TIMAR-848816 format. One record per residue (C-alpha): y, x, z; chain; residue number from 1. Coordinates in Angstrom, 3 decimals. Example, Ala and Ser with C-alpha at 12.3 -4.5 7.8 and 13.67 -1.06 7.14 Angstrom:
<pts>
<<-4.500,12.300,7.800>,'A',1>
<<-1.060,13.670,7.140>,'A',2>
</pts>
This chain:
<pts>
<<91.164,123.873,160.529>,'A',1>
<<93.327,122.306,157.837>,'A',2>
<<91.551,123.976,154.894>,'A',3>
<<89.063,121.113,154.287>,'A',4>
<<91.927,118.600,154.196>,'A',5>
<<93.897,120.738,151.705>,'A',6>
<<90.803,121.137,149.553>,'A',7>
<<90.203,117.392,149.652>,'A',8>
<<93.782,116.649,148.586>,'A',9>
<<93.584,119.242,145.799>,'A',10>
<<90.335,117.743,144.525>,'A',11>
<<91.851,114.247,144.565>,'A',12>
<<94.917,115.480,142.665>,'A',13>
<<92.760,117.163,140.018>,'A',14>
<<90.752,113.945,139.630>,'A',15>
<<93.871,111.775,139.172>,'A',16>
<<95.496,114.194,136.709>,'A',17>
<<92.250,114.426,134.760>,'A',18>
<<92.011,110.649,134.631>,'A',19>
<<95.576,110.316,133.338>,'A',20>
<<95.103,112.999,130.697>,'A',21>
<<91.792,111.509,129.608>,'A',22>
<<93.334,108.042,129.345>,'A',23>
<<96.340,109.190,127.296>,'A',24>
<<94.176,111.218,124.902>,'A',25>
<<91.459,108.586,124.508>,'A',26>
<<90.417,107.840,120.942>,'A',27>
<<90.546,104.260,119.604>,'A',28>
<<87.407,102.251,120.294>,'A',29>
<<87.044,100.882,116.760>,'A',30>
<<87.655,102.014,113.209>,'A',31>
<<87.614,105.261,111.247>,'A',32>
<<89.869,108.292,111.475>,'A',33>
<<89.777,110.586,108.451>,'A',34>
<<91.607,113.896,108.280>,'A',35>
<<91.841,116.863,105.953>,'A',36>
<<94.166,119.121,103.984>,'A',37>
<<93.603,117.690,100.483>,'A',38>
<<92.372,114.526,98.794>,'A',39>
<<88.637,113.947,99.186>,'A',40>
<<86.013,111.345,100.035>,'A',41>
<<83.193,110.436,102.394>,'A',42>
<<80.806,107.460,102.356>,'A',43>
<<80.842,104.964,105.247>,'A',44>
<<79.006,101.705,105.996>,'A',45>
<<80.746,98.552,107.241>,'A',46>
<<78.432,96.098,109.021>,'A',47>
<<80.642,93.033,109.397>,'A',48>
<<83.056,90.902,107.393>,'A',49>
<<86.450,91.888,108.849>,'A',50>
<<90.154,92.059,108.107>,'A',51>
<<91.870,95.394,108.720>,'A',52>
<<95.018,94.743,110.807>,'A',53>
<<97.667,96.273,108.548>,'A',54>
<<100.174,96.786,111.363>,'A',55>
<<97.739,99.087,113.197>,'A',56>
<<97.126,101.492,110.304>,'A',57>
<<98.581,104.945,111.001>,'A',58>
<<99.202,107.660,108.414>,'A',59>
<<100.388,111.096,109.531>,'A',60>
<<101.305,113.910,107.155>,'A',61>
<<104.015,116.458,106.492>,'A',62>
<<103.458,116.115,102.738>,'A',63>
<<105.131,113.909,100.135>,'A',64>
<<102.281,111.397,100.241>,'A',65>
<<99.215,110.419,102.236>,'A',66>
<<96.952,107.410,102.680>,'A',67>
<<93.473,106.008,102.170>,'A',68>
<<91.516,104.033,99.573>,'A',69>
<<88.278,102.238,100.439>,'A',70>
<<86.122,101.633,97.325>,'A',71>
<<82.966,99.425,97.515>,'A',72>
<<79.738,100.397,95.762>,'A',73>
<<79.542,97.031,93.941>,'A',74>
<<82.026,95.018,91.857>,'A',75>
<<81.502,91.941,94.055>,'A',76>
<<83.717,93.471,96.762>,'A',77>
<<87.327,94.564,96.440>,'A',78>
<<88.903,97.964,97.200>,'A',79>
<<91.609,98.155,99.861>,'A',80>
<<94.031,100.866,100.818>,'A',81>
<<97.488,101.930,101.920>,'A',82>
<<99.752,104.837,101.053>,'A',83>
<<102.822,106.435,102.604>,'A',84>
<<105.583,107.684,100.302>,'A',85>
<<108.440,108.675,102.632>,'A',86>
<<110.803,109.502,99.741>,'A',87>
<<110.564,105.851,98.671>,'A',88>
<<111.041,104.408,102.140>,'A',89>
<<107.356,103.766,102.871>,'A',90>
<<105.820,105.291,106.001>,'A',91>
<<106.467,108.718,107.453>,'A',92>
<<109.846,109.414,109.054>,'A',93>
<<111.351,106.603,106.955>,'A',94>
<<109.605,104.105,109.221>,'A',95>
<<108.952,101.553,106.443>,'A',96>
<<105.576,99.924,105.910>,'A',97>
<<103.111,101.441,103.486>,'A',98>
<<102.455,100.618,99.861>,'A',99>
<<99.363,98.433,99.476>,'A',100>
<<96.612,99.734,97.207>,'A',101>
<<94.835,96.404,96.740>,'A',102>
<<95.237,92.648,97.065>,'A',103>
<<94.690,92.529,100.815>,'A',104>
<<92.777,94.048,103.731>,'A',105>
<<89.619,91.920,103.849>,'A',106>
<<86.488,94.111,103.969>,'A',107>
<<83.010,92.691,103.314>,'A',108>
<<79.812,94.301,104.684>,'A',109>
<<78.370,97.172,102.683>,'A',110>
<<78.731,100.803,101.668>,'A',111>
<<82.168,102.157,100.761>,'A',112>
<<83.505,105.448,99.476>,'A',113>
<<86.471,106.258,101.691>,'A',114>
<<89.092,108.404,99.965>,'A',115>
<<91.591,110.407,101.968>,'A',116>
<<94.800,110.704,99.939>,'A',117>
<<96.647,113.910,100.832>,'A',118>
<<98.453,116.894,99.367>,'A',119>
<<98.574,118.767,102.683>,'A',120>
<<97.250,118.329,106.217>,'A',121>
<<96.942,114.587,106.900>,'A',122>
<<95.350,112.237,109.411>,'A',123>
<<94.763,108.552,108.697>,'A',124>
<<93.497,105.933,111.129>,'A',125>
<<91.942,102.761,109.677>,'A',126>
<<91.435,100.055,112.335>,'A',127>
<<88.179,98.342,111.316>,'A',128>
<<87.227,95.631,113.853>,'A',129>
<<83.631,95.737,115.187>,'A',130>
<<83.142,99.222,113.712>,'A',131>
<<82.277,101.856,116.322>,'A',132>
<<84.942,104.557,116.200>,'A',133>
<<84.115,107.611,114.103>,'A',134>
<<86.160,110.641,113.111>,'A',135>
<<85.248,111.993,109.675>,'A',136>
<<86.354,114.645,107.202>,'A',137>
<<85.973,114.473,103.410>,'A',138>
<<82.595,115.580,102.054>,'A',139>
<<83.669,115.661,98.409>,'A',140>
<<86.936,116.679,96.732>,'A',141>
<<89.177,114.388,94.696>,'A',142>
<<92.076,115.053,92.354>,'A',143>
<<95.426,113.426,93.109>,'A',144>
<<98.899,113.880,91.672>,'A',145>
<<102.402,112.595,92.356>,'A',146>
<<105.358,112.770,90.003>,'A',147>
<<108.868,111.767,91.059>,'A',148>
<<111.988,111.406,88.955>,'A',149>
<<115.488,110.192,89.743>,'A',150>
<<117.793,108.538,87.222>,'A',151>
<<121.107,106.686,87.370>,'A',152>
<<122.040,103.363,85.781>,'A',153>
<<125.820,103.540,85.213>,'A',154>
<<127.940,100.649,86.490>,'A',155>
<<128.927,99.602,82.963>,'A',156>
<<125.338,99.274,81.687>,'A',157>
<<123.446,95.992,81.901>,'A',158>
<<119.996,97.560,81.916>,'A',159>
<<118.298,100.850,82.703>,'A',160>
<<114.676,101.853,82.071>,'A',161>
<<112.563,104.969,82.510>,'A',162>
<<108.934,105.660,81.588>,'A',163>
<<106.509,108.171,83.076>,'A',164>
<<103.427,108.636,80.895>,'A',165>
<<99.963,109.775,81.955>,'A',166>
<<96.429,109.861,80.570>,'A',167>
<<93.456,108.662,82.608>,'A',168>
<<90.274,110.440,81.553>,'A',169>
<<88.151,108.742,84.231>,'A',170>
<<88.589,105.580,86.330>,'A',171>
<<91.804,106.233,88.248>,'A',172>
<<93.768,104.548,90.999>,'A',173>
<<97.394,104.395,89.850>,'A',174>
<<100.511,103.498,91.800>,'A',175>
<<103.964,103.105,90.274>,'A',176>
<<106.855,102.567,92.680>,'A',177>
<<110.632,102.725,92.674>,'A',178>
<<113.450,102.697,95.191>,'A',179>
<<116.785,101.343,93.908>,'A',180>
<<120.036,101.916,95.787>,'A',181>
<<123.789,102.002,95.314>,'A',182>
<<126.668,102.866,97.617>,'A',183>
<<128.898,100.155,96.162>,'A',184>
<<126.624,97.403,94.869>,'A',185>
<<127.302,93.891,96.152>,'A',186>
<<125.701,91.939,93.327>,'A',187>
<<122.246,90.930,92.202>,'A',188>
<<119.786,93.168,90.366>,'A',189>
<<116.476,92.310,88.778>,'A',190>
<<113.962,95.091,89.446>,'A',191>
<<110.559,95.417,87.783>,'A',192>
<<107.756,97.989,87.863>,'A',193>
<<104.845,97.966,85.408>,'A',194>
<<101.738,99.883,84.393>,'A',195>
<<101.080,99.304,80.692>,'A',196>
<<99.206,100.880,77.802>,'A',197>
<<101.295,103.703,76.343>,'A',198>
<<104.179,102.377,74.262>,'A',199>
<<103.683,98.721,75.260>,'A',200>
<<106.440,96.466,76.563>,'A',201>
<<106.491,95.576,80.260>,'A',202>
<<106.109,91.783,80.376>,'A',203>
<<105.880,91.456,84.161>,'A',204>
<<108.513,89.039,85.540>,'A',205>
<<111.217,91.005,87.374>,'A',206>
<<111.763,90.625,91.101>,'A',207>
<<115.194,89.138,91.758>,'A',208>
<<116.746,91.192,94.558>,'A',209>
<<119.975,90.499,96.424>,'A',210>
<<121.244,93.762,97.928>,'A',211>
<<124.090,95.019,100.033>,'A',212>
<<124.875,98.749,99.773>,'A',213>
<<122.768,99.647,102.815>,'A',214>
<<119.710,97.589,101.807>,'A',215>
<<117.902,99.279,98.897>,'A',216>
<<115.387,97.383,96.783>,'A',217>
<<111.783,98.551,96.472>,'A',218>
<<109.224,97.568,93.858>,'A',219>
<<105.663,98.736,93.172>,'A',220>
<<102.396,97.999,91.428>,'A',221>
<<98.936,99.509,92.027>,'A',222>
<<96.013,99.153,89.636>,'A',223>
<<92.652,100.653,88.720>,'A',224>
<<93.088,102.245,85.286>,'A',225>
<<90.252,102.794,82.836>,'A',226>
<<90.243,105.868,80.556>,'A',227>
<<93.289,105.526,78.263>,'A',228>
<<96.938,106.521,77.932>,'A',229>
<<99.424,104.630,80.131>,'A',230>
<<103.121,104.333,80.916>,'A',231>
<<104.599,103.596,84.312>,'A',232>
<<107.742,101.578,83.494>,'A',233>
<<110.729,101.274,85.856>,'A',234>
<<113.475,98.802,84.907>,'A',235>
<<116.705,97.560,86.487>,'A',236>
<<118.675,94.673,84.981>,'A',237>
<<122.182,93.721,86.116>,'A',238>
<<122.878,90.271,87.491>,'A',239>
<<125.962,88.629,88.913>,'A',240>
<<128.350,90.498,91.183>,'A',241>
<<130.258,93.760,91.347>,'A',242>
<<128.321,96.883,90.399>,'A',243>
<<128.592,100.604,90.923>,'A',244>
<<126.285,103.344,89.680>,'A',245>
<<122.694,102.588,90.750>,'A',246>
<<120.288,105.385,91.666>,'A',247>
<<116.597,104.874,90.989>,'A',248>
<<113.910,107.088,92.506>,'A',249>
<<110.717,106.550,90.491>,'A',250>
<<107.255,107.756,91.522>,'A',251>
<<103.953,107.718,89.659>,'A',252>
<<100.770,108.548,91.606>,'A',253>
<<97.192,108.803,90.409>,'A',254>
<<93.886,109.466,92.204>,'A',255>
<<90.849,110.201,90.052>,'A',256>
<<87.830,108.304,91.381>,'A',257>
</pts>
């Protein structure tokens, strides 16, 4: 006599649970999600002039780096991108925002080559307004490389510099970044990061950075390099204040386009 009622309640429970699960697992309604286990690319088409909301970009990976780079098929539009480097306090478990791989996040209509940047399994979500959601995987392979080096600027020295050289044989996205920290620094440092032709002097104005021991300074530069030999230059200059040994973690990344 009570079987129909029990069946009705069970069916209602299954419906509600299914609705909750479906809602929590729902994919975003706009943008592109690209995933894979290595760097690669796929072509996409953007129909509208939009600005990618930077705060909504998500990059997930267990590797040392991951991100995306969106390259237009004409020189009249600009590439945009973002990259996580957890060891330098950008993205990942570090929680910091990503390194920018361009001047901004404005995207004009047209065809783009979307590069997934990854050294291991990675998933990147790019929130593109007015773009119907699509999940894609790379169709072509791309070569990417990351080099990291740590050096110390002793307390008694007024300046420290390190260079990481590389040779671009094809057009290459390059990112040079550094994280500067000290357990006892209470003064002012001037930090600069450059990408220059091999052997050239870095003439970029340094970024004046006031730091307490628990607030490390971060500096970066990203550029499209033409075939040639280059140096990534990392420099720290002492300013006023009391100084201890300063540790610099330098990273040089390149993605062959």
